HTML snippet that shows the backbone in 3Dmol.js (N, CA, C, O; Angstrom):
<script src="https://3Dmol.org/build/3Dmol-min.js"></script>
<div id="view" style="width:600px;height:400px;position:relative"></div>
<script>
const pdb = `
ATOM      1  N   MET A   1     239.978 -26.653 103.738  1.00  0.00           N
ATOM      2  CA  MET A   1     239.340 -27.159 102.548  1.00  0.00           C
ATOM      3  C   MET A   1     240.340 -28.045 101.807  1.00  0.00           C
ATOM      4  O   MET A   1     241.475 -27.633 101.568  1.00  0.00           O
ATOM      5  N   THR A   2     239.926 -29.257 101.442  1.00  0.00           N
ATOM      6  CA  THR A   2     240.825 -30.160 100.748  1.00  0.00           C
ATOM      7  C   THR A   2     240.840 -29.857  99.259  1.00  0.00           C
ATOM      8  O   THR A   2     239.843 -29.434  98.674  1.00  0.00           O
ATOM      9  N   LYS A   3     241.973 -30.081  98.685  1.00  0.00           N
ATOM     10  CA  LYS A   3     242.134 -29.816  97.259  1.00  0.00           C
ATOM     11  C   LYS A   3     241.699 -31.059  96.476  1.00  0.00           C
ATOM     12  O   LYS A   3     242.209 -32.152  96.721  1.00  0.00           O
ATOM     13  N   ARG A   4     240.769 -30.902  95.545  1.00  0.00           N
ATOM     14  CA  ARG A   4     240.270 -32.006  94.729  1.00  0.00           C
ATOM     15  C   ARG A   4     240.950 -31.971  93.358  1.00  0.00           C
ATOM     16  O   ARG A   4     241.076 -30.916  92.736  1.00  0.00           O
ATOM     17  N   ILE A   5     241.377 -33.129  92.912  1.00  0.00           N
ATOM     18  CA  ILE A   5     242.000 -33.249  91.601  1.00  0.00           C
ATOM     19  C   ILE A   5     241.023 -34.006  90.698  1.00  0.00           C
ATOM     20  O   ILE A   5     240.538 -35.078  91.059  1.00  0.00           O
ATOM     21  N   GLU A   6     240.745 -33.449  89.544  1.00  0.00           N
ATOM     22  CA  GLU A   6     239.793 -34.066  88.643  1.00  0.00           C
ATOM     23  C   GLU A   6     240.387 -35.326  88.008  1.00  0.00           C
ATOM     24  O   GLU A   6     241.606 -35.438  87.877  1.00  0.00           O
ATOM     25  N   PRO A   7     239.526 -36.276  87.611  1.00  0.00           N
ATOM     26  CA  PRO A   7     240.016 -37.480  86.917  1.00  0.00           C
ATOM     27  C   PRO A   7     240.703 -37.154  85.592  1.00  0.00           C
ATOM     28  O   PRO A   7     241.541 -37.926  85.126  1.00  0.00           O
ATOM     29  N   GLU A   8     240.355 -36.016  84.980  1.00  0.00           N
ATOM     30  CA  GLU A   8     241.008 -35.637  83.725  1.00  0.00           C
ATOM     31  C   GLU A   8     242.496 -35.396  83.948  1.00  0.00           C
ATOM     32  O   GLU A   8     243.311 -35.683  83.071  1.00  0.00           O
ATOM     33  N   LYS A   9     242.850 -34.871  85.118  1.00  0.00           N
ATOM     34  CA  LYS A   9     244.263 -34.648  85.433  1.00  0.00           C
ATOM     35  C   LYS A   9     245.014 -35.968  85.495  1.00  0.00           C
ATOM     36  O   LYS A   9     246.173 -36.055  85.089  1.00  0.00           O
ATOM     37  N   GLN A  10     244.337 -37.007  86.013  1.00  0.00           N
ATOM     38  CA  GLN A  10     244.960 -38.329  86.085  1.00  0.00           C
ATOM     39  C   GLN A  10     245.236 -38.858  84.680  1.00  0.00           C
ATOM     40  O   GLN A  10     246.313 -39.391  84.414  1.00  0.00           O
ATOM     41  N   ARG A  11     244.268 -38.713  83.787  1.00  0.00           N
ATOM     42  CA  ARG A  11     244.464 -39.160  82.406  1.00  0.00           C
ATOM     43  C   ARG A  11     245.568 -38.373  81.719  1.00  0.00           C
ATOM     44  O   ARG A  11     246.366 -38.942  80.973  1.00  0.00           O
ATOM     45  N   GLU A  12     245.619 -37.075  81.963  1.00  0.00           N
ATOM     46  CA  GLU A  12     246.666 -36.246  81.361  1.00  0.00           C
ATOM     47  C   GLU A  12     248.047 -36.670  81.859  1.00  0.00           C
ATOM     48  O   GLU A  12     248.999 -36.739  81.081  1.00  0.00           O
ATOM     49  N   SER A  13     248.149 -36.952  83.148  1.00  0.00           N
ATOM     50  CA  SER A  13     249.428 -37.370  83.709  1.00  0.00           C
ATOM     51  C   SER A  13     249.867 -38.715  83.143  1.00  0.00           C
ATOM     52  O   SER A  13     251.048 -38.910  82.853  1.00  0.00           O
ATOM     53  N   THR A  14     248.933 -39.637  82.985  1.00  0.00           N
ATOM     54  CA  THR A  14     249.252 -40.935  82.407  1.00  0.00           C
ATOM     55  C   THR A  14     249.677 -40.787  80.954  1.00  0.00           C
ATOM     56  O   THR A  14     250.620 -41.442  80.509  1.00  0.00           O
ATOM     57  N   LEU A  15     248.998 -39.945  80.231  1.00  0.00           N
ATOM     58  CA  LEU A  15     249.366 -39.695  78.838  1.00  0.00           C
ATOM     59  C   LEU A  15     250.756 -39.071  78.743  1.00  0.00           C
ATOM     60  O   LEU A  15     251.548 -39.458  77.883  1.00  0.00           O
ATOM     61  N   LEU A  16     251.055 -38.126  79.601  1.00  0.00           N
ATOM     62  CA  LEU A  16     252.388 -37.508  79.603  1.00  0.00           C
ATOM     63  C   LEU A  16     253.472 -38.525  79.943  1.00  0.00           C
ATOM     64  O   LEU A  16     254.558 -38.484  79.364  1.00  0.00           O
ATOM     65  N   LEU A  17     253.192 -39.435  80.873  1.00  0.00           N
ATOM     66  CA  LEU A  17     254.161 -40.477  81.200  1.00  0.00           C
ATOM     67  C   LEU A  17     254.380 -41.383  79.986  1.00  0.00           C
ATOM     68  O   LEU A  17     255.515 -41.762  79.696  1.00  0.00           O
ATOM     69  N   GLY A  18     253.314 -41.730  79.281  1.00  0.00           N
ATOM     70  CA  GLY A  18     253.449 -42.543  78.075  1.00  0.00           C
ATOM     71  C   GLY A  18     254.264 -41.850  76.989  1.00  0.00           C
ATOM     72  O   GLY A  18     255.083 -42.480  76.319  1.00  0.00           O
ATOM     73  N   LEU A  19     254.038 -40.569  76.823  1.00  0.00           N
ATOM     74  CA  LEU A  19     254.824 -39.814  75.844  1.00  0.00           C
ATOM     75  C   LEU A  19     256.288 -39.721  76.255  1.00  0.00           C
ATOM     76  O   LEU A  19     257.176 -39.747  75.403  1.00  0.00           O
ATOM     77  N   PHE A  20     256.543 -39.615  77.554  1.00  0.00           N
ATOM     78  CA  PHE A  20     257.917 -39.593  78.061  1.00  0.00           C
ATOM     79  C   PHE A  20     258.613 -40.923  77.763  1.00  0.00           C
ATOM     80  O   PHE A  20     259.784 -40.940  77.385  1.00  0.00           O
ATOM     81  N   VAL A  21     257.891 -42.038  77.934  1.00  0.00           N
ATOM     82  CA  VAL A  21     258.447 -43.359  77.626  1.00  0.00           C
ATOM     83  C   VAL A  21     258.773 -43.459  76.142  1.00  0.00           C
ATOM     84  O   VAL A  21     259.843 -43.942  75.773  1.00  0.00           O
ATOM     85  N   LEU A  22     257.861 -43.006  75.290  1.00  0.00           N
ATOM     86  CA  LEU A  22     258.139 -43.008  73.850  1.00  0.00           C
ATOM     87  C   LEU A  22     259.343 -42.146  73.516  1.00  0.00           C
ATOM     88  O   LEU A  22     260.158 -42.511  72.669  1.00  0.00           O
ATOM     89  N   PHE A  23     259.454 -41.010  74.175  1.00  0.00           N
ATOM     90  CA  PHE A  23     260.580 -40.122  73.936  1.00  0.00           C
ATOM     91  C   PHE A  23     261.899 -40.786  74.327  1.00  0.00           C
ATOM     92  O   PHE A  23     262.901 -40.636  73.626  1.00  0.00           O
ATOM     93  N   LEU A  24     261.905 -41.516  75.437  1.00  0.00           N
ATOM     94  CA  LEU A  24     263.136 -42.147  75.889  1.00  0.00           C
ATOM     95  C   LEU A  24     263.539 -43.361  75.053  1.00  0.00           C
ATOM     96  O   LEU A  24     264.721 -43.557  74.767  1.00  0.00           O
ATOM     97  N   PHE A  25     262.556 -44.174  74.661  1.00  0.00           N
ATOM     98  CA  PHE A  25     262.883 -45.466  74.061  1.00  0.00           C
ATOM     99  C   PHE A  25     262.585 -45.571  72.569  1.00  0.00           C
ATOM    100  O   PHE A  25     262.903 -46.599  71.972  1.00  0.00           O
ATOM    101  N   ALA A  26     261.999 -44.576  71.948  1.00  0.00           N
ATOM    102  CA  ALA A  26     261.696 -44.654  70.521  1.00  0.00           C
ATOM    103  C   ALA A  26     262.037 -43.356  69.808  1.00  0.00           C
ATOM    104  O   ALA A  26     261.302 -42.919  68.923  1.00  0.00           O
ATOM    105  N   SER A  27     263.128 -42.751  70.183  1.00  0.00           N
ATOM    106  CA  SER A  27     263.542 -41.504  69.559  1.00  0.00           C
ATOM    107  C   SER A  27     265.050 -41.554  69.300  1.00  0.00           C
ATOM    108  O   SER A  27     265.718 -42.502  69.715  1.00  0.00           O
ATOM    109  N   PRO A  28     265.573 -40.571  68.639  1.00  0.00           N
ATOM    110  CA  PRO A  28     267.025 -40.525  68.447  1.00  0.00           C
ATOM    111  C   PRO A  28     267.801 -40.444  69.768  1.00  0.00           C
ATOM    112  O   PRO A  28     269.007 -40.686  69.799  1.00  0.00           O
ATOM    113  N   LEU A  29     267.113 -40.108  70.836  1.00  0.00           N
ATOM    114  CA  LEU A  29     267.772 -40.081  72.146  1.00  0.00           C
ATOM    115  C   LEU A  29     268.266 -41.474  72.544  1.00  0.00           C
ATOM    116  O   LEU A  29     269.182 -41.598  73.357  1.00  0.00           O
ATOM    117  N   THR A  30     267.670 -42.508  71.980  1.00  0.00           N
ATOM    118  CA  THR A  30     268.080 -43.884  72.268  1.00  0.00           C
ATOM    119  C   THR A  30     269.542 -44.102  71.884  1.00  0.00           C
ATOM    120  O   THR A  30     270.270 -44.811  72.580  1.00  0.00           O
ATOM    121  N   LEU A  31     269.962 -43.509  70.807  1.00  0.00           N
ATOM    122  CA  LEU A  31     271.363 -43.660  70.389  1.00  0.00           C
ATOM    123  C   LEU A  31     272.316 -43.082  71.423  1.00  0.00           C
ATOM    124  O   LEU A  31     273.429 -43.583  71.586  1.00  0.00           O
ATOM    125  N   TRP A  32     271.902 -42.053  72.113  1.00  0.00           N
ATOM    126  CA  TRP A  32     272.765 -41.441  73.121  1.00  0.00           C
ATOM    127  C   TRP A  32     272.913 -42.338  74.341  1.00  0.00           C
ATOM    128  O   TRP A  32     274.035 -42.604  74.772  1.00  0.00           O
ATOM    129  N   TRP A  33     271.793 -42.815  74.915  1.00  0.00           N
ATOM    130  CA  TRP A  33     271.920 -43.587  76.145  1.00  0.00           C
ATOM    131  C   TRP A  33     272.332 -45.034  75.896  1.00  0.00           C
ATOM    132  O   TRP A  33     272.717 -45.735  76.832  1.00  0.00           O
ATOM    133  N   ALA A  34     272.256 -45.491  74.639  1.00  0.00           N
ATOM    134  CA  ALA A  34     272.691 -46.854  74.330  1.00  0.00           C
ATOM    135  C   ALA A  34     274.129 -46.905  73.822  1.00  0.00           C
ATOM    136  O   ALA A  34     274.582 -47.963  73.384  1.00  0.00           O
ATOM    137  N   ALA A  35     274.847 -45.805  73.868  1.00  0.00           N
ATOM    138  CA  ALA A  35     276.222 -45.767  73.390  1.00  0.00           C
ATOM    139  C   ALA A  35     277.114 -46.641  74.271  1.00  0.00           C
ATOM    140  O   ALA A  35     276.784 -46.924  75.423  1.00  0.00           O
ATOM    141  N   ASP A  36     278.230 -47.058  73.720  1.00  0.00           N
ATOM    142  CA  ASP A  36     279.134 -47.967  74.433  1.00  0.00           C
ATOM    143  C   ASP A  36     279.818 -47.335  75.634  1.00  0.00           C
ATOM    144  O   ASP A  36     280.223 -48.047  76.553  1.00  0.00           O
ATOM    145  N   ASP A  37     279.955 -46.026  75.647  1.00  0.00           N
ATOM    146  CA  ASP A  37     280.671 -45.397  76.754  1.00  0.00           C
ATOM    147  C   ASP A  37     279.802 -45.183  77.993  1.00  0.00           C
ATOM    148  O   ASP A  37     280.298 -44.704  79.013  1.00  0.00           O
ATOM    149  N   HIS A  38     278.527 -45.526  77.924  1.00  0.00           N
ATOM    150  CA  HIS A  38     277.641 -45.419  79.085  1.00  0.00           C
ATOM    151  C   HIS A  38     277.619 -46.749  79.826  1.00  0.00           C
ATOM    152  O   HIS A  38     277.863 -47.793  79.221  1.00  0.00           O
ATOM    153  N   PRO A  39     277.331 -46.731  81.123  1.00  0.00           N
ATOM    154  CA  PRO A  39     277.302 -47.990  81.876  1.00  0.00           C
ATOM    155  C   PRO A  39     276.195 -48.924  81.372  1.00  0.00           C
ATOM    156  O   PRO A  39     275.190 -48.471  80.824  1.00  0.00           O
ATOM    157  N   TRP A  40     276.394 -50.221  81.565  1.00  0.00           N
ATOM    158  CA  TRP A  40     275.455 -51.226  81.060  1.00  0.00           C
ATOM    159  C   TRP A  40     274.088 -51.140  81.719  1.00  0.00           C
ATOM    160  O   TRP A  40     273.098 -51.602  81.152  1.00  0.00           O
ATOM    161  N   PHE A  41     274.022 -50.557  82.907  1.00  0.00           N
ATOM    162  CA  PHE A  41     272.770 -50.538  83.651  1.00  0.00           C
ATOM    163  C   PHE A  41     271.935 -49.278  83.394  1.00  0.00           C
ATOM    164  O   PHE A  41     270.900 -49.100  84.036  1.00  0.00           O
ATOM    165  N   LEU A  42     272.344 -48.419  82.496  1.00  0.00           N
ATOM    166  CA  LEU A  42     271.593 -47.190  82.228  1.00  0.00           C
ATOM    167  C   LEU A  42     270.163 -47.449  81.748  1.00  0.00           C
ATOM    168  O   LEU A  42     269.255 -46.757  82.209  1.00  0.00           O
ATOM    169  N   PRO A  43     269.909 -48.413  80.841  1.00  0.00           N
ATOM    170  CA  PRO A  43     268.499 -48.673  80.466  1.00  0.00           C
ATOM    171  C   PRO A  43     267.653 -49.118  81.662  1.00  0.00           C
ATOM    172  O   PRO A  43     266.471 -48.784  81.749  1.00  0.00           O
ATOM    173  N   TYR A  44     268.261 -49.869  82.581  1.00  0.00           N
ATOM    174  CA  TYR A  44     267.526 -50.298  83.770  1.00  0.00           C
ATOM    175  C   TYR A  44     267.217 -49.116  84.689  1.00  0.00           C
ATOM    176  O   TYR A  44     266.162 -49.074  85.323  1.00  0.00           O
ATOM    177  N   LEU A  45     268.131 -48.168  84.756  1.00  0.00           N
ATOM    178  CA  LEU A  45     267.865 -46.961  85.545  1.00  0.00           C
ATOM    179  C   LEU A  45     266.738 -46.140  84.928  1.00  0.00           C
ATOM    180  O   LEU A  45     265.917 -45.568  85.646  1.00  0.00           O
ATOM    181  N   LEU A  46     266.698 -46.081  83.606  1.00  0.00           N
ATOM    182  CA  LEU A  46     265.610 -45.360  82.941  1.00  0.00           C
ATOM    183  C   LEU A  46     264.272 -46.036  83.211  1.00  0.00           C
ATOM    184  O   LEU A  46     263.278 -45.357  83.471  1.00  0.00           O
ATOM    185  N   TRP A  47     264.235 -47.381  83.151  1.00  0.00           N
ATOM    186  CA  TRP A  47     262.991 -48.090  83.471  1.00  0.00           C
ATOM    187  C   TRP A  47     262.604 -47.883  84.928  1.00  0.00           C
ATOM    188  O   TRP A  47     261.422 -47.737  85.241  1.00  0.00           O
ATOM    189  N   LEU A  48     263.595 -47.870  85.828  1.00  0.00           N
ATOM    190  CA  LEU A  48     263.307 -47.611  87.237  1.00  0.00           C
ATOM    191  C   LEU A  48     262.704 -46.226  87.416  1.00  0.00           C
ATOM    192  O   LEU A  48     261.771 -46.051  88.199  1.00  0.00           O
ATOM    193  N   LEU A  49     263.226 -45.247  86.700  1.00  0.00           N
ATOM    194  CA  LEU A  49     262.666 -43.895  86.752  1.00  0.00           C
ATOM    195  C   LEU A  49     261.204 -43.892  86.305  1.00  0.00           C
ATOM    196  O   LEU A  49     260.360 -43.257  86.938  1.00  0.00           O
ATOM    197  N   ILE A  50     260.911 -44.593  85.227  1.00  0.00           N
ATOM    198  CA  ILE A  50     259.534 -44.659  84.728  1.00  0.00           C
ATOM    199  C   ILE A  50     258.622 -45.351  85.738  1.00  0.00           C
ATOM    200  O   ILE A  50     257.501 -44.899  85.975  1.00  0.00           O
ATOM    201  N   ILE A  51     259.094 -46.440  86.332  1.00  0.00           N
ATOM    202  CA  ILE A  51     258.294 -47.158  87.323  1.00  0.00           C
ATOM    203  C   ILE A  51     258.040 -46.291  88.546  1.00  0.00           C
ATOM    204  O   ILE A  51     256.931 -46.289  89.082  1.00  0.00           O
ATOM    205  N   LEU A  52     259.049 -45.558  88.992  1.00  0.00           N
ATOM    206  CA  LEU A  52     258.870 -44.686  90.152  1.00  0.00           C
ATOM    207  C   LEU A  52     257.893 -43.548  89.865  1.00  0.00           C
ATOM    208  O   LEU A  52     257.084 -43.194  90.723  1.00  0.00           O
ATOM    209  N   ILE A  53     257.964 -42.982  88.681  1.00  0.00           N
ATOM    210  CA  ILE A  53     257.016 -41.924  88.318  1.00  0.00           C
ATOM    211  C   ILE A  53     255.603 -42.502  88.255  1.00  0.00           C
ATOM    212  O   ILE A  53     254.655 -41.872  88.725  1.00  0.00           O
ATOM    213  N   GLY A  54     255.456 -43.699  87.677  1.00  0.00           N
ATOM    214  CA  GLY A  54     254.149 -44.345  87.626  1.00  0.00           C
ATOM    215  C   GLY A  54     253.596 -44.642  89.007  1.00  0.00           C
ATOM    216  O   GLY A  54     252.404 -44.456  89.255  1.00  0.00           O
ATOM    217  N   ALA A  55     254.463 -45.107  89.919  1.00  0.00           N
ATOM    218  CA  ALA A  55     254.022 -45.383  91.297  1.00  0.00           C
ATOM    219  C   ALA A  55     253.624 -44.095  91.999  1.00  0.00           C
ATOM    220  O   ALA A  55     252.653 -44.072  92.756  1.00  0.00           O
ATOM    221  N   TRP A  56     254.365 -43.031  91.754  1.00  0.00           N
ATOM    222  CA  TRP A  56     254.023 -41.745  92.360  1.00  0.00           C
ATOM    223  C   TRP A  56     252.668 -41.249  91.853  1.00  0.00           C
ATOM    224  O   TRP A  56     251.856 -40.742  92.627  1.00  0.00           O
ATOM    225  N   LEU A  57     252.430 -41.399  90.534  1.00  0.00           N
ATOM    226  CA  LEU A  57     251.138 -41.002  89.981  1.00  0.00           C
ATOM    227  C   LEU A  57     250.015 -41.859  90.550  1.00  0.00           C
ATOM    228  O   LEU A  57     248.933 -41.350  90.842  1.00  0.00           O
ATOM    229  N   ARG A  58     250.264 -43.150  90.709  1.00  0.00           N
ATOM    230  CA  ARG A  58     249.257 -44.058  91.276  1.00  0.00           C
ATOM    231  C   ARG A  58     248.908 -43.657  92.704  1.00  0.00           C
ATOM    232  O   ARG A  58     247.740 -43.663  93.092  1.00  0.00           O
ATOM    233  N   LYS A  59     249.932 -43.308  93.480  1.00  0.00           N
ATOM    234  CA  LYS A  59     249.690 -42.901  94.865  1.00  0.00           C
ATOM    235  C   LYS A  59     248.956 -41.565  94.910  1.00  0.00           C
ATOM    236  O   LYS A  59     248.087 -41.356  95.757  1.00  0.00           O
ATOM    237  N   ARG A  60     249.302 -40.676  94.011  1.00  0.00           N
ATOM    238  CA  ARG A  60     248.701 -39.346  94.003  1.00  0.00           C
ATOM    239  C   ARG A  60     247.222 -39.384  93.663  1.00  0.00           C
ATOM    240  O   ARG A  60     246.435 -38.620  94.221  1.00  0.00           O
ATOM    241  N   TYR A  61     246.834 -40.280  92.739  1.00  0.00           N
ATOM    242  CA  TYR A  61     245.449 -40.359  92.287  1.00  0.00           C
ATOM    243  C   TYR A  61     244.744 -41.602  92.814  1.00  0.00           C
ATOM    244  O   TYR A  61     243.823 -42.096  92.164  1.00  0.00           O
ATOM    245  N   ARG A  62     245.143 -42.118  93.954  1.00  0.00           N
ATOM    246  CA  ARG A  62     244.592 -43.348  94.516  1.00  0.00           C
ATOM    247  C   ARG A  62     243.103 -43.260  94.783  1.00  0.00           C
ATOM    248  O   ARG A  62     242.400 -44.253  94.595  1.00  0.00           O
ATOM    249  N   HIS A  63     242.595 -42.126  95.208  1.00  0.00           N
ATOM    250  CA  HIS A  63     241.202 -42.013  95.582  1.00  0.00           C
ATOM    251  C   HIS A  63     240.262 -42.041  94.369  1.00  0.00           C
ATOM    252  O   HIS A  63     239.045 -42.005  94.550  1.00  0.00           O
ATOM    253  N   TYR A  64     240.787 -42.105  93.147  1.00  0.00           N
ATOM    254  CA  TYR A  64     239.935 -42.210  91.966  1.00  0.00           C
ATOM    255  C   TYR A  64     239.794 -43.649  91.480  1.00  0.00           C
ATOM    256  O   TYR A  64     239.097 -43.902  90.497  1.00  0.00           O
ATOM    257  N   ASP A  65     240.453 -44.605  92.164  1.00  0.00           N
ATOM    258  CA  ASP A  65     240.305 -46.007  91.788  1.00  0.00           C
ATOM    259  C   ASP A  65     238.908 -46.491  92.133  1.00  0.00           C
ATOM    260  O   ASP A  65     238.284 -46.006  93.077  1.00  0.00           O
ATOM    261  N   LEU A  66     238.430 -47.442  91.367  1.00  0.00           N
ATOM    262  CA  LEU A  66     237.094 -48.001  91.628  1.00  0.00           C
ATOM    263  C   LEU A  66     237.199 -49.205  92.512  1.00  0.00           C
ATOM    264  O   LEU A  66     236.184 -49.816  92.846  1.00  0.00           O
TER     265      LEU A  66
END
`;
const viewer = $3Dmol.createViewer("view");
viewer.addModel(pdb, "pdb");
viewer.setStyle({}, {cartoon: {color: "spectrum"}});
viewer.zoomTo();
viewer.render();
</script>
């Protein structure tokens, strides 16, 4: 029997990813990762993480596309 995932789960996952982005880029945590002692490419790594999570979610819920 195949496991079916409801479309509501897809919306919840997208919402959680959006909240994670807000947490990373619009919170006091920004002061930590934007400090001078961190490498210059850290913001790019954070964006790469977000893109990879988004791609994983897209692949996971592909069968709900119209």
